[in-house]
DRENSE-983551 format. One line per 4 residues: number of its first residue (from 1); for each residue x, y, z of C-alpha. Coordinates in nm, 4 decimals. Example, Ala and Ser with C-alpha at 12.3 -4.5 7.8 and 13.67 -1.06 7.14 Angstrom:
BEGIN
1 = 1.2300:-0.4500:0.7800  1.3670:-0.1060:0.7140
END
This chain:
BEGIN
1 = 2.0903:18.6947:-4.1561  2.1289:18.2851:-4.2084  2.1193:18.1666:-4.5747  2.1108:17.8350:-4.7156
5 = 2.5217:17.8413:-4.7579  2.5303:17.8899:-4.3778  2.3168:17.5775:-4.3178  2.4979:17.3883:-4.5768
9 = 2.8240:17.4872:-4.3882  2.6954:17.4052:-4.0419  2.5909:17.0846:-4.1598  2.9175:17.0080:-4.3507
13 = 3.1231:17.1069:-4.0277  2.9067:16.8282:-3.8136  2.9889:16.5673:-4.0735  3.3721:16.6614:-4.0776
17 = 3.4227:16.6157:-3.7298  3.5963:16.3618:-3.5605  3.4190:16.3644:-3.2292  3.0499:16.2259:-3.2608
21 = 2.8470:16.3654:-3.0140  2.5051:16.2757:-2.8791  2.1839:16.3770:-3.0728  2.0456:16.5674:-2.8037
25 = 2.3671:16.8009:-2.7876  2.3711:16.8300:-3.1719  2.0127:16.9557:-3.1999  2.0947:17.2118:-2.8891
29 = 2.4055:17.3570:-3.1217  2.1708:17.3962:-3.4354  1.9269:17.5809:-3.2346  2.1743:17.8126:-3.0488
33 = 2.3147:17.9039:-3.3802  1.9853:17.9738:-3.5464  1.8958:18.2016:-3.2679  2.2229:18.3735:-3.2825
37 = 2.1846:18.4443:-3.6864  1.7991:18.5292:-3.6663  1.7556:18.9235:-3.8216  1.4367:19.1274:-3.8428
41 = 1.3094:19.0967:-4.1675  1.1117:19.4080:-4.3418  0.7098:19.3822:-4.3364  0.6838:19.2561:-4.6650
45 = 0.9546:18.9848:-4.6375  0.8170:18.8804:-4.3327  0.5956:18.5698:-4.4378  0.8883:18.4902:-4.6690
49 = 1.1673:18.4623:-4.4249  0.9353:18.2837:-4.1854  0.8801:18.0167:-4.4277  1.2418:18.0209:-4.5000
53 = 1.3138:17.9640:-4.1488  1.0543:17.6985:-4.1153  1.2535:17.5279:-4.4159  1.5505:17.5644:-4.2553
57 = 1.4410:17.4200:-3.9432  1.3371:17.1212:-4.1314  1.6545:17.1047:-4.3043  1.8454:17.1249:-3.9782
61 = 1.5925:16.8473:-3.8420  1.6705:16.6542:-4.1287  2.0588:16.7033:-4.0930  2.0567:16.5891:-3.7297
65 = 1.8851:16.2751:-3.8158  2.1428:16.2090:-4.0680  2.3960:16.2786:-3.7803  2.2387:16.0851:-3.5176
69 = 2.2263:15.7786:-3.8012  2.5702:15.8608:-3.8591  2.6653:15.8129:-3.5013  2.4772:15.5225:-3.4414
73 = 2.6311:15.3626:-3.7299  3.0185:15.4471:-3.6255  2.9076:15.2921:-3.2815  2.8260:14.9367:-3.4430
77 = 3.0967:14.6854:-3.4705  3.3485:14.7324:-3.7407  3.3433:14.4538:-4.0337  3.5842:14.2003:-4.0277
81 = 3.5802:14.1248:-4.4061  3.7750:14.2257:-4.6344  3.6084:14.4584:-4.9085  3.2795:14.3805:-4.7044
85 = 2.9634:14.5750:-4.6941  3.0440:14.7347:-4.3330  2.7408:14.5260:-4.1845  2.8816:14.3678:-3.8787
89 = 2.9379:13.9961:-3.8821  2.7364:13.7869:-3.6599  2.9256:13.5323:-3.4155  2.8934:13.1709:-3.5280
93 = 2.6604:13.0129:-3.2759  2.8426:12.7483:-3.0778  2.8286:12.4114:-3.1901  2.7345:12.1715:-2.9308
97 = 2.9567:11.9238:-2.8174  2.8377:11.5824:-2.9782  2.6865:11.3649:-2.6744  2.9289:11.0565:-2.6577
101 = 2.7411:10.7385:-2.7112  2.7460:10.4995:-2.3989  2.9419:10.1746:-2.5090  2.6687:9.8868:-2.5000
105 = 2.6582:9.6767:-2.1682  2.7209:9.3140:-2.2504  2.4622:9.1056:-2.1878  2.6007:8.8456:-1.9404
109 = 2.6031:8.4826:-2.0641  2.3596:8.2869:-1.8571  2.4904:8.0144:-1.6648  2.3724:7.6791:-1.8280
113 = 2.0774:7.5419:-1.6021  2.1831:7.2124:-1.4138  1.9465:6.9428:-1.3443  1.9281:6.6121:-1.1400
117 = 2.0846:6.4379:-1.4298  2.3248:6.4869:-1.7187  2.1849:6.5608:-2.0550  2.1059:6.2318:-2.2541
121 = 2.3570:6.0440:-2.4180  2.6671:5.8495:-2.3233  2.8968:5.9389:-2.0351  3.2775:6.0183:-2.0733
125 = 3.4927:5.8202:-1.8492  3.6460:6.0347:-1.5260  3.4715:6.3508:-1.6661  3.2921:6.5487:-1.4045
129 = 2.9346:6.5985:-1.4521  2.7536:6.8579:-1.2470  2.3870:6.8276:-1.1033  2.1679:6.9446:-0.8369
133 = 2.0048:6.7325:-0.5816  1.7429:6.8960:-0.3071  1.8814:7.2256:-0.4576  2.2402:7.1040:-0.3408
137 = 2.5144:7.1273:-0.6694  2.7384:6.8214:-0.6516  2.9162:6.6170:-0.9146  3.0214:6.2587:-1.0422
141 = 3.2434:6.0756:-1.2622  3.1936:5.7367:-1.4077  3.4520:5.4665:-1.4009  3.3753:5.2887:-1.7619
145 = 3.2247:5.3915:-2.0870  2.9311:5.2109:-2.1007  2.7190:5.4482:-1.8826  2.4639:5.6538:-2.0396
149 = 2.2342:5.9163:-1.9045  1.8764:5.8930:-2.0006  1.8533:6.2472:-1.9312  1.5340:6.2331:-1.7236
153 = 1.5806:6.0351:-1.4051  1.9388:5.8805:-1.3870  2.1946:5.6857:-1.5518  2.2239:5.3078:-1.6650
157 = 2.4902:5.0897:-1.7525  2.4036:4.8762:-2.0638  2.0644:5.0099:-2.0470  1.9186:4.6540:-2.0210
161 = 1.8089:4.4460:-1.6833  2.0853:4.1810:-1.7382  2.3682:4.0570:-1.5142  2.6130:4.2937:-1.6378
165 = 2.3740:4.6055:-1.6229  2.3192:4.8785:-1.3489  2.1254:5.1802:-1.2849  2.0984:5.4828:-1.0772
169 = 1.8144:5.7205:-0.9953  1.8914:6.0350:-0.9008  1.6210:6.2160:-0.6874  1.6075:6.5885:-0.7229
173 = 1.3805:6.5801:-0.4073  1.4258:6.3282:-0.1439  1.1694:6.0467:-0.0832  0.9402:6.1586:0.2540
177 = 0.8217:5.8076:0.3193  0.7659:5.4338:0.2297  0.4565:5.2191:0.0883  0.3109:5.0518:0.3967
181 = 0.1405:4.7832:0.1097  0.3473:4.8064:-0.1846  0.1292:4.6434:-0.4310  -0.1841:4.8429:-0.3031
185 = 0.0044:5.1517:-0.3391  -0.0747:5.2377:0.0241  0.1540:5.5088:0.1677  0.2960:5.5091:0.5153
189 = 0.3362:5.8005:0.7153  0.5445:6.1371:0.6228  0.8734:6.0814:0.7976  1.0214:6.4190:0.7287
193 = 1.3721:6.4877:0.6721  1.5208:6.2694:0.9457  1.7704:6.0261:0.7707  1.7405:5.7974:1.0658
197 = 1.3584:5.7576:1.0365  1.3947:5.7202:0.6263  1.6606:5.4575:0.6418  1.4874:5.2354:0.9115
201 = 1.1503:5.2648:0.7092  1.3457:5.1740:0.4049  1.4678:4.8565:0.5653  1.1381:4.7336:0.6819
205 = 0.9295:4.7635:0.3572  0.7165:4.4688:0.3275  0.7756:4.2247:-0.0024  1.1720:4.3097:0.0642
209 = 1.4519:4.1356:0.2157  1.7006:4.3113:0.4065  2.0490:4.2772:0.2824  2.2475:4.5339:0.4933
213 = 2.1640:4.8442:0.6817  2.0879:5.0884:0.8017  2.4609:5.1516:0.7808  2.6464:5.4343:0.8812
217 = 2.8618:5.5647:0.5778  3.0208:5.8901:0.4402  2.9343:6.0254:0.0806  3.1273:6.3301:-0.0284
221 = 3.2481:6.4442:0.3083  2.8782:6.4217:0.4660  2.7216:6.1818:0.6769  2.4742:5.9273:0.5416
225 = 2.2732:5.6125:0.5817  2.2878:5.3300:0.3450  2.0276:5.0476:0.3377  2.0581:4.7461:0.0844
229 = 1.7198:4.5325:0.0037  1.6409:4.2631:-0.2577  1.2940:4.2305:-0.4212  1.1318:3.9042:-0.3282
233 = 0.9927:3.6755:-0.6400  0.6717:3.6385:-0.4549  0.5639:4.0105:-0.4069  0.2060:3.9413:-0.5146
237 = 0.2009:4.1858:-0.8219  0.4035:4.3070:-1.1293  0.7222:4.4759:-1.0102  0.6328:4.7869:-1.2103
241 = 0.3102:4.7906:-0.9575  0.5266:4.7305:-0.6478  0.5909:5.0556:-0.5018  0.8571:5.1121:-0.2570
245 = 0.8971:5.4875:-0.1574  0.7506:5.8058:-0.2409  0.8407:6.1723:-0.2621  0.6531:6.5106:-0.1892
249 = 0.4990:6.5378:-0.5377  0.2149:6.3702:-0.6719  0.3149:6.0677:-0.8722  0.6905:6.0865:-0.7529
253 = 0.7421:5.7270:-0.6519  0.9836:5.4509:-0.7000  0.8733:5.1258:-0.7610  1.0899:4.7946:-0.8176
257 = 1.2261:4.6964:-1.1827  1.2184:4.3391:-1.1655  1.1835:4.0834:-0.8720  1.4961:3.9470:-0.7826
261 = 1.6815:4.2751:-0.8258  1.8637:4.4725:-0.5571  1.8363:4.8111:-0.4651  2.1256:5.0049:-0.2936
265 = 1.9853:5.3247:-0.1001  2.2218:5.6163:0.0201  2.0141:5.8906:0.2375  2.3009:6.1998:0.2591
269 = 2.2524:6.4479:0.5581  2.3895:6.7681:0.3893  2.3661:7.0300:0.6572  2.0134:6.8965:0.7545
273 = 1.8992:6.8661:0.4188  1.8504:6.4833:0.3040  1.9777:6.4022:-0.0418  1.8644:6.0898:-0.1697
277 = 2.0428:5.8268:-0.4406  1.9585:5.4649:-0.5202  2.1120:5.2297:-0.7386  2.0262:4.8808:-0.8741
281 = 2.1625:4.5696:-0.9955  1.9585:4.2984:-1.1562  1.8998:3.9306:-1.0701  2.1983:3.7197:-1.0982
285 = 2.4173:3.9945:-1.1060  2.7931:4.0236:-1.1988  3.0323:4.1556:-0.9456  3.1363:4.4410:-1.1718
289 = 2.8161:4.6542:-1.1539  2.7941:4.6698:-0.7988  3.1459:4.7733:-0.7729  3.1185:5.0382:-1.0417
293 = 2.8048:5.1738:-0.8372  2.9975:5.2221:-0.5216  3.3095:5.3875:-0.7225  3.0464:5.6350:-0.8439
297 = 2.9279:5.7058:-0.4967  3.3140:5.7580:-0.3901  3.3375:6.0033:-0.6698  3.0541:6.2572:-0.5550
301 = 3.1842:6.5824:-0.4638  2.9635:6.8502:-0.3192  3.0268:7.2037:-0.4399
END
């Protein structure tokens, strides 16, 4: 007959073993041992021992739960800390590598815009000044220190219509025709881009005297036509109402500065694109301004 001491002894033997078996096998062993020690009680004790067997089974079941818990506990990872509670220490979450910040892309410095004339102000001798005419880049230099850019349409020597003075008009777009009646400001036909036709038209403008041309010349290594005309004294209208040639834009026209002045025109053929420059000297001009005008033309370099 099994007693409480037997149950205690069996459970202690389970707890002291060094080999932890599965919960199902432990329960089977407990049942087998109960069956092997069960005895037939006397009739008046049957109820008592039946109850006792029930209590014993409950105790064994409880012991089995303890064993299962111990088996599960021992299957857990061992504690890494000294003096710790025995609970497993969770592995630290991996720290994400910081995303490198891309180096800022330097903002390119914009190229300074190049116009048809240098910025307004005095020009330095022998310094090259870049400009763009007809969309074609070129540069020039001045031979003396009394040349000034007006920042709008050209450069001037002395800034006055005097014998020592001179001026250049630099055309961002070439002229395309001349005026058939300069005082009435009547336009002649559009002549397109032919430098021969344009030069011939300039040489025949009413109210002008032809000094020279059209002459074949070279400017900056490109073929060009040069025409030189003088404005008559008897043009019949004020010089600033006497229109010579016109460009493609509205109001884009050249008029005379004064009666008696001389205008030199260069029409350059840069690979089929005409580039137009005209310079002038004034009535009773000294020889030096004309020489300096030619020196500036000779300094031109196409980029």
